[in-house]
Backbone bond lengths (Angstrom), bond angles and torsions (degrees), N, CA, C in turn:
res aa  C-N    CA-C-N  psi(-1)  N-CA   C-N-CA  omega(-1)  CA-C   N-CA-C  phi
1 M - - - 1.452 - - 1.524 110.73 -
2 M 1.316 116.74 -41.91 1.463 120.51 -179.81 1.526 110.86 -62.05
3 Q 1.328 118.31 -39.12 1.453 121.31 -179.98 1.525 111.34 -62.12
4 T 1.295 117.49 -42.23 1.458 121.10 178.50 1.520 110.68 -61.06
5 T 1.316 116.73 -42.52 1.456 121.26 179.45 1.524 110.74 -63.34
6 L 1.326 117.32 -45.34 1.462 120.60 179.39 1.521 111.07 -64.79
7 A 1.311 117.19 -42.18 1.463 120.28 -179.79 1.522 111.03 -61.77
8 A 1.302 116.75 -32.98 1.463 120.50 -178.31 1.521 112.78 -68.98
9 V 1.325 118.17 -25.39 1.461 120.25 -177.24 1.522 113.50 -106.83
10 Q 1.321 117.92 -9.20 1.455 120.13 178.62 1.523 109.25 -87.04
11 P 1.321 116.46 138.60 1.458 118.80 -178.02 1.522 111.91 -69.17
12 D 1.302 115.64 148.92 1.453 122.42 170.42 1.527 105.24 -70.03
13 T 1.324 116.44 114.01 1.466 120.95 -173.66 1.521 111.87 -58.27
14 E 1.313 116.84 -43.70 1.459 119.90 -179.68 1.531 110.86 -63.35
15 K 1.325 116.42 -43.28 1.467 120.45 179.16 1.528 110.48 -65.88
16 A 1.336 117.05 -41.89 1.467 120.62 178.83 1.528 110.55 -60.77
17 L 1.331 117.50 -42.19 1.467 120.95 179.21 1.528 111.32 -66.87
18 E 1.312 116.38 -38.37 1.463 120.73 177.56 1.534 110.31 -61.91
19 I 1.320 116.31 -46.32 1.467 121.24 178.70 1.526 109.91 -65.49
20 Q 1.313 116.20 -42.00 1.462 121.56 179.32 1.526 110.60 -59.40
21 N 1.320 117.53 -45.16 1.464 121.02 179.27 1.524 111.35 -63.87
22 W 1.335 116.72 -39.40 1.465 120.05 176.65 1.521 109.76 -61.19
23 M 1.345 116.40 -45.13 1.462 120.85 -177.64 1.526 111.64 -65.77
24 I 1.320 117.42 -38.30 1.467 120.61 177.57 1.526 109.44 -62.25
25 A 1.322 116.61 -48.57 1.469 120.21 178.97 1.528 110.69 -60.32
26 Y 1.326 116.55 -38.55 1.461 121.49 178.61 1.528 110.56 -63.51
27 L 1.335 116.86 -46.28 1.472 120.45 179.23 1.520 111.45 -61.68
28 V 1.328 116.70 -42.85 1.466 120.84 179.07 1.529 109.63 -60.33
29 K 1.321 115.91 -46.65 1.470 120.45 -178.53 1.525 111.93 -65.70
30 Q 1.317 117.27 -44.54 1.462 121.17 -174.80 1.528 113.52 -77.22
31 S 1.323 116.96 -34.41 1.465 119.54 -174.12 1.522 113.43 -100.98
32 G 1.338 116.89 -17.89 1.452 119.79 -177.48 1.519 113.52 78.33
33 I 1.321 116.60 5.95 1.461 121.50 179.16 1.520 108.66 -75.68
34 D 1.319 116.52 144.28 1.453 121.54 176.69 1.527 110.21 -66.11
35 Y 1.322 115.71 143.19 1.464 122.33 -179.99 1.531 111.78 -49.86
36 A 1.323 117.07 -42.57 1.470 121.84 -177.21 1.525 112.64 -65.39
37 E 1.319 117.64 -19.02 1.463 121.31 -178.83 1.525 113.58 -89.07
38 I 1.326 117.09 -5.34 1.464 120.12 -179.96 1.524 109.38 -74.46
39 N 1.312 115.17 126.12 1.466 122.78 177.11 1.524 106.67 -112.67
40 L 1.314 116.83 121.63 1.466 121.43 -175.36 1.518 113.31 -62.96
41 D 1.332 117.01 -20.50 1.462 121.27 -178.20 1.524 113.42 -103.38
42 K 1.317 116.70 6.84 1.462 121.54 177.62 1.528 108.62 -87.03
43 E 1.311 117.36 138.55 1.465 120.97 -177.01 1.531 111.52 -72.36
44 F 1.323 114.95 148.50 1.466 120.84 -179.29 1.523 111.62 -55.58
45 I 1.313 117.03 -37.41 1.467 121.08 -179.74 1.529 111.03 -60.17
46 D 1.337 116.66 -30.53 1.465 120.95 179.09 1.526 112.42 -72.02
47 Y 1.323 117.00 -14.09 1.463 121.89 174.59 1.527 111.03 -96.38
48 G 1.326 116.17 9.43 1.452 120.64 177.96 1.521 114.15 88.96
49 F 1.320 117.28 12.00 1.464 120.50 179.57 1.520 110.14 -80.77
50 D 1.327 115.48 115.18 1.465 120.40 173.02 1.528 107.77 -92.75
51 S 1.322 117.32 -172.92 1.469 119.93 -176.52 1.530 111.77 -62.84
52 A 1.317 117.74 -37.13 1.468 120.42 179.26 1.530 110.87 -65.49
53 A 1.326 116.59 -42.58 1.469 120.50 178.66 1.523 110.91 -65.76
54 A 1.329 116.59 -37.66 1.467 120.75 178.58 1.528 110.39 -64.28
55 L 1.328 117.05 -40.98 1.465 120.80 178.19 1.528 111.59 -65.84
56 R 1.328 116.26 -39.17 1.471 119.70 176.57 1.526 110.21 -62.92
57 M 1.341 115.99 -41.05 1.457 119.97 179.37 1.528 110.68 -62.41
58 V 1.330 116.88 -43.06 1.470 120.28 178.35 1.531 109.88 -60.92
59 G 1.320 117.05 -43.15 1.463 120.57 177.82 1.517 112.15 -61.13
60 D 1.327 116.46 -42.50 1.462 120.08 178.73 1.529 111.22 -69.30
61 L 1.329 116.93 -35.57 1.468 120.43 174.79 1.527 110.86 -64.31
62 E 1.326 116.66 -38.61 1.470 120.27 176.85 1.531 110.26 -59.57
63 D 1.320 116.26 -43.55 1.467 120.37 178.10 1.527 110.55 -63.19
64 Y 1.326 116.18 -44.63 1.463 121.47 -178.38 1.531 111.57 -64.92
65 L 1.325 116.53 -45.76 1.467 121.25 -176.10 1.530 113.33 -86.67
66 E 1.339 115.12 -11.25 1.465 121.77 -179.22 1.529 112.11 56.54
67 R 1.332 114.65 47.23 1.470 120.48 174.63 1.521 109.28 -156.88
68 K 1.312 116.20 158.21 1.466 122.62 -179.87 1.525 109.08 -76.66
69 L 1.330 116.07 137.75 1.465 121.94 179.59 1.524 110.17 -126.08
70 S 1.305 115.53 154.57 1.457 121.07 176.20 1.527 109.48 -73.83
71 P 1.330 117.94 134.46 1.462 120.03 178.09 1.526 113.15 -66.09
72 S 1.327 117.12 -13.11 1.472 120.11 -179.19 1.530 113.32 -87.27
73 L 1.324 118.29 -2.89 1.467 120.54 -176.02 1.534 114.59 -53.65
74 P 1.346 120.16 -44.39 1.467 118.65 -179.65 1.532 113.62 -64.96
75 Y 1.322 117.03 -18.37 1.466 120.66 177.72 1.524 110.44 -88.80
76 E 1.326 116.24 -34.44 1.463 120.87 177.45 1.524 111.13 -74.61
77 Y 1.320 116.34 -34.60 1.467 123.81 -178.32 1.531 107.13 -130.20
78 P 1.341 118.09 82.06 1.468 121.59 -166.83 1.531 117.23 -81.43
79 T 1.327 118.02 8.25 1.465 119.74 178.04 1.526 109.60 -127.85
80 V 1.321 116.03 162.99 1.465 120.80 176.67 1.525 110.06 -58.68
81 A 1.328 117.27 -45.63 1.466 121.11 -178.23 1.524 111.15 -60.93
82 Q 1.320 116.75 -47.79 1.466 120.37 -177.96 1.528 111.91 -66.40
83 L 1.316 116.39 -45.75 1.461 119.96 -176.11 1.528 111.46 -69.03
84 S 1.319 117.74 -40.58 1.469 119.25 179.90 1.524 111.05 -64.60
85 R 1.337 117.46 -38.60 1.474 120.02 176.95 1.526 110.52 -65.55
86 A 1.322 117.14 -43.80 1.466 120.72 -179.71 1.530 110.91 -62.31
87 L 1.311 116.84 -43.27 1.461 120.10 -179.46 1.525 111.92 -68.17
88 A 1.320 116.94 -31.54 1.466 120.61 179.63 1.525 112.28 -67.67
89 V 1.334 117.16 -23.87 1.469 120.04 177.40 1.530 111.01 -98.01
90 G 1.313 116.11 9.09 1.457 119.72 173.39 1.505 116.83 91.18
91 R 1.327 118.67 16.85 1.466 120.26 178.50 1.506 109.65 -70.14
């Protein structure tokens, strides 16, 4: 029973990596930062993302994932690593 519970809350690693790669490419495109400079634990605000940019990112993530997302996600999960894991478990 415990294993089922843990599996339900742990992210699908492959899905998390897929989302993470999308987000890295998105940050590179939107911020002009070199791919090698992306740090998965750096907050979106440190890449120059203000609230408008965060909302645009959520909208683009909705298109990519084909599901509705909360506009507060970048504030609840402010890094690529955190947000990709949260999205992989269906947040």
